[in-house]
GUFIGU-654696 format. One record per residue: residue number from 1; x, y, z of N, C-alpha, C in turn. Coordinates in steps of 0.05 Angstrom, whole numbers, plus 5000, padded with zeros to 4 digits. Example, Ala and Ser with C-alpha at 12.3 -4.5 7.8 and 13.67 -1.06 7.14 Angstrom:
REM residues 2
> 1 / 5264 / 4886 / 5156 / 5246 / 4910 / 5156 / 5264 / 4934 / 5156
> 2 / 5257 / 4955 / 5142 / 5273 / 4979 / 5143 / 5258 / 5001 / 5157
END
This chain:
REM residues 135
> 1 / 9058 / 2038 / 2269 / 9029 / 2005 / 2270 / 9000 / 2013 / 2260
> 2 / 8997 / 1997 / 2237 / 8967 / 1997 / 2229 / 8960 / 1979 / 2241
> 3 / 8931 / 1996 / 2248 / 8911 / 1975 / 2262 / 8877 / 1984 / 2253
> 4 / 8869 / 1956 / 2251 / 8844 / 1958 / 2249 / 8826 / 1969 / 2258
> 5 / 8804 / 1990 / 2253 / 8799 / 2001 / 2277 / 8763 / 1998 / 2257
> 6 / 8759 / 1995 / 2249 / 8728 / 1985 / 2236 / 8734 / 1965 / 2217
> 7 / 8720 / 1954 / 2221 / 8706 / 1949 / 2185 / 8674 / 1929 / 2181
> 8 / 8664 / 1923 / 2164 / 8636 / 1917 / 2156 / 8642 / 1900 / 2130
> 9 / 8619 / 1882 / 2116 / 8630 / 1870 / 2104 / 8633 / 1890 / 2067
> 10 / 8625 / 1914 / 2074 / 8632 / 1943 / 2050 / 8641 / 1970 / 2048
> 11 / 8656 / 1970 / 2084 / 8678 / 1989 / 2096 / 8686 / 1981 / 2105
> 12 / 8724 / 1978 / 2110 / 8738 / 1986 / 2121 / 8761 / 2010 / 2126
> 13 / 8756 / 2005 / 2159 / 8774 / 2044 / 2156 / 8806 / 2013 / 2180
> 14 / 8821 / 2049 / 2182 / 8843 / 2032 / 2192 / 8852 / 2054 / 2207
> 15 / 8878 / 2061 / 2217 / 8888 / 2079 / 2226 / 8917 / 2071 / 2234
> 16 / 8941 / 2086 / 2231 / 8968 / 2088 / 2216 / 8968 / 2098 / 2237
> 17 / 8991 / 2094 / 2262 / 8998 / 2101 / 2272 / 9017 / 2124 / 2284
> 18 / 9030 / 2111 / 2264 / 9060 / 2122 / 2257 / 9060 / 2146 / 2236
> 19 / 9043 / 2143 / 2222 / 9037 / 2171 / 2202 / 9018 / 2181 / 2208
> 20 / 9007 / 2190 / 2226 / 8983 / 2198 / 2227 / 8953 / 2189 / 2215
> 21 / 8962 / 2166 / 2211 / 8925 / 2176 / 2176 / 8901 / 2148 / 2182
> 22 / 8886 / 2170 / 2164 / 8863 / 2143 / 2180 / 8869 / 2142 / 2153
> 23 / 8857 / 2117 / 2135 / 8843 / 2103 / 2114 / 8831 / 2089 / 2115
> 24 / 8811 / 2096 / 2092 / 8773 / 2099 / 2096 / 8771 / 2076 / 2066
> 25 / 8759 / 2056 / 2066 / 8763 / 2038 / 2038 / 8740 / 2033 / 2029
> 26 / 8722 / 2038 / 2013 / 8690 / 2040 / 2013 / 8691 / 2017 / 1988
> 27 / 8676 / 1985 / 1990 / 8675 / 1977 / 1962 / 8637 / 1968 / 1953
> 28 / 8642 / 1980 / 1931 / 8615 / 1973 / 1928 / 8591 / 1992 / 1933
> 29 / 8565 / 1988 / 1951 / 8532 / 2005 / 1947 / 8534 / 1997 / 1989
> 30 / 8537 / 2025 / 1989 / 8528 / 2014 / 2016 / 8500 / 2032 / 2022
> 31 / 8492 / 2017 / 2042 / 8457 / 2024 / 2050 / 8470 / 2047 / 2063
> 32 / 8446 / 2062 / 2065 / 8432 / 2096 / 2091 / 8456 / 2072 / 2098
> 33 / 8438 / 2060 / 2115 / 8458 / 2044 / 2156 / 8479 / 2043 / 2147
> 34 / 8484 / 2029 / 2122 / 8522 / 2025 / 2119 / 8541 / 2048 / 2124
> 35 / 8528 / 2066 / 2106 / 8539 / 2092 / 2097 / 8539 / 2111 / 2121
> 36 / 8518 / 2114 / 2135 / 8514 / 2116 / 2167 / 8533 / 2116 / 2185
> 37 / 8528 / 2084 / 2193 / 8550 / 2079 / 2209 / 8576 / 2080 / 2202
> 38 / 8592 / 2079 / 2173 / 8617 / 2083 / 2157 / 8626 / 2098 / 2171
> 39 / 8595 / 2127 / 2147 / 8621 / 2160 / 2166 / 8618 / 2162 / 2207
> 40 / 8594 / 2141 / 2211 / 8589 / 2161 / 2234 / 8622 / 2148 / 2254
> 41 / 8635 / 2125 / 2239 / 8664 / 2119 / 2255 / 8682 / 2128 / 2238
> 42 / 8683 / 2133 / 2217 / 8705 / 2166 / 2221 / 8713 / 2184 / 2235
> 43 / 8689 / 2195 / 2240 / 8679 / 2213 / 2265 / 8691 / 2212 / 2286
> 44 / 8676 / 2176 / 2296 / 8699 / 2179 / 2324 / 8725 / 2172 / 2335
> 45 / 8740 / 2162 / 2291 / 8767 / 2161 / 2286 / 8781 / 2189 / 2295
> 46 / 8778 / 2203 / 2281 / 8783 / 2235 / 2283 / 8782 / 2245 / 2305
> 47 / 8768 / 2243 / 2316 / 8766 / 2257 / 2350 / 8772 / 2236 / 2368
> 48 / 8788 / 2204 / 2373 / 8798 / 2196 / 2392 / 8832 / 2191 / 2380
> 49 / 8837 / 2205 / 2349 / 8862 / 2191 / 2346 / 8883 / 2212 / 2335
> 50 / 8850 / 2238 / 2330 / 8865 / 2267 / 2310 / 8894 / 2264 / 2296
> 51 / 8878 / 2245 / 2279 / 8895 / 2246 / 2260 / 8905 / 2271 / 2232
> 52 / 8928 / 2269 / 2227 / 8935 / 2303 / 2224 / 8941 / 2290 / 2176
> 53 / 8931 / 2261 / 2174 / 8922 / 2267 / 2149 / 8902 / 2236 / 2144
> 54 / 8887 / 2238 / 2119 / 8874 / 2215 / 2115 / 8879 / 2217 / 2089
> 55 / 8854 / 2191 / 2084 / 8866 / 2178 / 2049 / 8834 / 2165 / 2056
> 56 / 8815 / 2175 / 2033 / 8787 / 2158 / 2023 / 8805 / 2136 / 1998
> 57 / 8795 / 2112 / 1992 / 8798 / 2101 / 1975 / 8757 / 2098 / 1965
> 58 / 8757 / 2110 / 1948 / 8729 / 2103 / 1935 / 8730 / 2096 / 1912
> 59 / 8756 / 2084 / 1906 / 8749 / 2061 / 1870 / 8735 / 2039 / 1869
> 60 / 8731 / 2030 / 1886 / 8702 / 2006 / 1883 / 8667 / 2019 / 1884
> 61 / 8672 / 2048 / 1910 / 8655 / 2047 / 1922 / 8635 / 2061 / 1898
> 62 / 8608 / 2053 / 1907 / 8583 / 2067 / 1882 / 8566 / 2089 / 1886
> 63 / 8541 / 2095 / 1873 / 8535 / 2112 / 1886 / 8529 / 2131 / 1910
> 64 / 8512 / 2143 / 1920 / 8508 / 2163 / 1953 / 8483 / 2158 / 1944
> 65 / 8460 / 2157 / 1967 / 8432 / 2183 / 1951 / 8434 / 2202 / 1965
> 66 / 8419 / 2220 / 1955 / 8421 / 2239 / 1958 / 8413 / 2247 / 1983
> 67 / 8396 / 2230 / 2003 / 8386 / 2241 / 2026 / 8422 / 2237 / 2052
> 68 / 8433 / 2211 / 2034 / 8448 / 2211 / 2047 / 8476 / 2223 / 2046
> 69 / 8482 / 2244 / 2023 / 8493 / 2271 / 2017 / 8481 / 2291 / 2033
> 70 / 8464 / 2299 / 2041 / 8447 / 2322 / 2053 / 8462 / 2302 / 2087
> 71 / 8450 / 2275 / 2089 / 8455 / 2279 / 2117 / 8494 / 2285 / 2129
> 72 / 8499 / 2276 / 2106 / 8552 / 2274 / 2101 / 8550 / 2311 / 2106
> 73 / 8529 / 2321 / 2090 / 8536 / 2354 / 2091 / 8538 / 2361 / 2121
> 74 / 8513 / 2351 / 2125 / 8503 / 2367 / 2160 / 8522 / 2357 / 2170
> 75 / 8523 / 2335 / 2180 / 8534 / 2321 / 2199 / 8559 / 2307 / 2206
> 76 / 8590 / 2312 / 2176 / 8613 / 2304 / 2177 / 8615 / 2332 / 2173
> 77 / 8615 / 2350 / 2156 / 8633 / 2374 / 2142 / 8636 / 2390 / 2165
> 78 / 8621 / 2394 / 2187 / 8623 / 2407 / 2212 / 8654 / 2395 / 2233
> 79 / 8647 / 2373 / 2225 / 8673 / 2353 / 2245 / 8693 / 2352 / 2230
> 80 / 8690 / 2357 / 2199 / 8710 / 2347 / 2190 / 8736 / 2380 / 2183
> 81 / 8724 / 2397 / 2183 / 8728 / 2420 / 2192 / 8736 / 2429 / 2203
> 82 / 8725 / 2422 / 2231 / 8742 / 2421 / 2258 / 8764 / 2404 / 2269
> 83 / 8771 / 2381 / 2250 / 8783 / 2363 / 2250 / 8817 / 2370 / 2256
> 84 / 8844 / 2357 / 2261 / 8874 / 2358 / 2261 / 8873 / 2354 / 2237
> 85 / 8852 / 2340 / 2208 / 8873 / 2327 / 2182 / 8878 / 2367 / 2177
> 86 / 8909 / 2362 / 2164 / 8910 / 2377 / 2149 / 8913 / 2367 / 2125
> 87 / 8913 / 2337 / 2117 / 8930 / 2334 / 2085 / 8898 / 2313 / 2076
> 88 / 8893 / 2326 / 2054 / 8861 / 2286 / 2051 / 8866 / 2290 / 2028
> 89 / 8873 / 2262 / 2019 / 8874 / 2257 / 1994 / 8849 / 2231 / 1980
> 90 / 8842 / 2240 / 1960 / 8809 / 2217 / 1963 / 8832 / 2194 / 1930
> 91 / 8820 / 2185 / 1935 / 8821 / 2157 / 1907 / 8793 / 2161 / 1889
> 92 / 8796 / 2162 / 1876 / 8769 / 2175 / 1862 / 8756 / 2146 / 1856
> 93 / 8732 / 2136 / 1857 / 8714 / 2121 / 1845 / 8708 / 2121 / 1815
> 94 / 8717 / 2081 / 1811 / 8710 / 2080 / 1784 / 8674 / 2079 / 1767
> 95 / 8659 / 2085 / 1793 / 8633 / 2100 / 1770 / 8622 / 2121 / 1775
> 96 / 8610 / 2131 / 1764 / 8612 / 2152 / 1750 / 8583 / 2168 / 1766
> 97 / 8581 / 2151 / 1772 / 8547 / 2159 / 1805 / 8565 / 2171 / 1835
> 98 / 8587 / 2148 / 1836 / 8592 / 2164 / 1861 / 8602 / 2185 / 1847
> 99 / 8622 / 2181 / 1828 / 8641 / 2224 / 1823 / 8616 / 2231 / 1828
> 100 / 8592 / 2228 / 1811 / 8578 / 2262 / 1816 / 8565 / 2269 / 1837
> 101 / 8562 / 2245 / 1862 / 8560 / 2255 / 1885 / 8577 / 2264 / 1898
> 102 / 8599 / 2256 / 1901 / 8614 / 2264 / 1913 / 8621 / 2296 / 1901
> 103 / 8632 / 2310 / 1876 / 8632 / 2326 / 1862 / 8603 / 2343 / 1874
> 104 / 8585 / 2342 / 1884 / 8557 / 2352 / 1883 / 8563 / 2353 / 1912
> 105 / 8572 / 2342 / 1926 / 8575 / 2332 / 1973 / 8602 / 2362 / 1974
> 106 / 8624 / 2359 / 1951 / 8640 / 2381 / 1951 / 8627 / 2404 / 1947
> 107 / 8611 / 2422 / 1928 / 8602 / 2437 / 1921 / 8579 / 2454 / 1944
> 108 / 8575 / 2431 / 1974 / 8564 / 2441 / 1984 / 8580 / 2446 / 2007
> 109 / 8618 / 2429 / 2003 / 8620 / 2435 / 2034 / 8624 / 2474 / 2037
> 110 / 8637 / 2467 / 2070 / 8649 / 2491 / 2077 / 8666 / 2504 / 2081
> 111 / 8675 / 2524 / 2086 / 8701 / 2525 / 2087 / 8713 / 2506 / 2098
> 112 / 8737 / 2493 / 2093 / 8755 / 2475 / 2107 / 8785 / 2484 / 2128
> 113 / 8777 / 2502 / 2122 / 8801 / 2512 / 2145 / 8830 / 2504 / 2122
> 114 / 8849 / 2502 / 2131 / 8876 / 2493 / 2136 / 8881 / 2470 / 2120
> 115 / 8868 / 2456 / 2123 / 8869 / 2423 / 2097 / 8852 / 2432 / 2076
> 116 / 8886 / 2414 / 2063 / 8899 / 2411 / 2033 / 8887 / 2383 / 2025
> 117 / 8870 / 2384 / 2008 / 8847 / 2362 / 1990 / 8857 / 2362 / 1967
> 118 / 8851 / 2339 / 1955 / 8858 / 2324 / 1924 / 8853 / 2292 / 1912
> 119 / 8852 / 2295 / 1897 / 8842 / 2273 / 1880 / 8855 / 2264 / 1868
> 120 / 8863 / 2232 / 1879 / 8882 / 2220 / 1862 / 8866 / 2193 / 1837
> 121 / 8880 / 2192 / 1822 / 8862 / 2163 / 1804 / 8881 / 2135 / 1817
> 122 / 8899 / 2141 / 1834 / 8920 / 2120 / 1837 / 8914 / 2115 / 1867
> 123 / 8918 / 2095 / 1879 / 8923 / 2094 / 1905 / 8952 / 2101 / 1917
> 124 / 8970 / 2101 / 1905 / 9000 / 2084 / 1902 / 9009 / 2131 / 1909
> 125 / 8997 / 2131 / 1881 / 8996 / 2165 / 1885 / 8984 / 2182 / 1910
> 126 / 8957 / 2179 / 1916 / 8952 / 2189 / 1943 / 8975 / 2177 / 1958
> 127 / 8971 / 2166 / 1970 / 8993 / 2159 / 1994 / 9017 / 2178 / 1980
> 128 / 9031 / 2178 / 1972 / 9051 / 2178 / 1961 / 9057 / 2215 / 1975
> 129 / 9032 / 2221 / 1961 / 9013 / 2255 / 1973 / 9011 / 2256 / 1993
> 130 / 8994 / 2244 / 2011 / 8992 / 2249 / 2035 / 9009 / 2246 / 2060
> 131 / 9021 / 2237 / 2044 / 9045 / 2229 / 2064 / 9071 / 2239 / 2062
> 132 / 9072 / 2263 / 2046 / 9086 / 2289 / 2053 / 9087 / 2300 / 2073
> 133 / 9110 / 2320 / 2083 / 9101 / 2333 / 2120 / 9092 / 2349 / 2109
> 134 / 9068 / 2345 / 2137 / 9055 / 2369 / 2131 / 9055 / 2398 / 2153
> 135 / 9045 / 2429 / 2147 / 9057 / 2441 / 2155 / 9046 / 2457 / 2182
END
């Protein structure tokens, strides 16, 4: 069963109970307030449902401000590192500025433990990979 956990004009967060999968989809440019609200809702889903899998569909997401990248690194990386997620798939953005922002963020990432991370160009491939059995 898939439920909508949170939705705004530029961000949708779903939870697939059957597959223990969180799905985050961003569209366009998110203001600092929108970005931080979206990330905070993702963290809340992680804490409440303890999913094993995560799919971030960033295909239509635009650039992330420097200040928001710094905030994400400080706020979200520790939560992600300590989360239940074991498979984390990202469908990369078509926007070059978002790609560069995410690359910069990942350079700042701490050791994420047993979490497998993988980037994809197509959502179908990302979903197939993330739904594979978790070790």
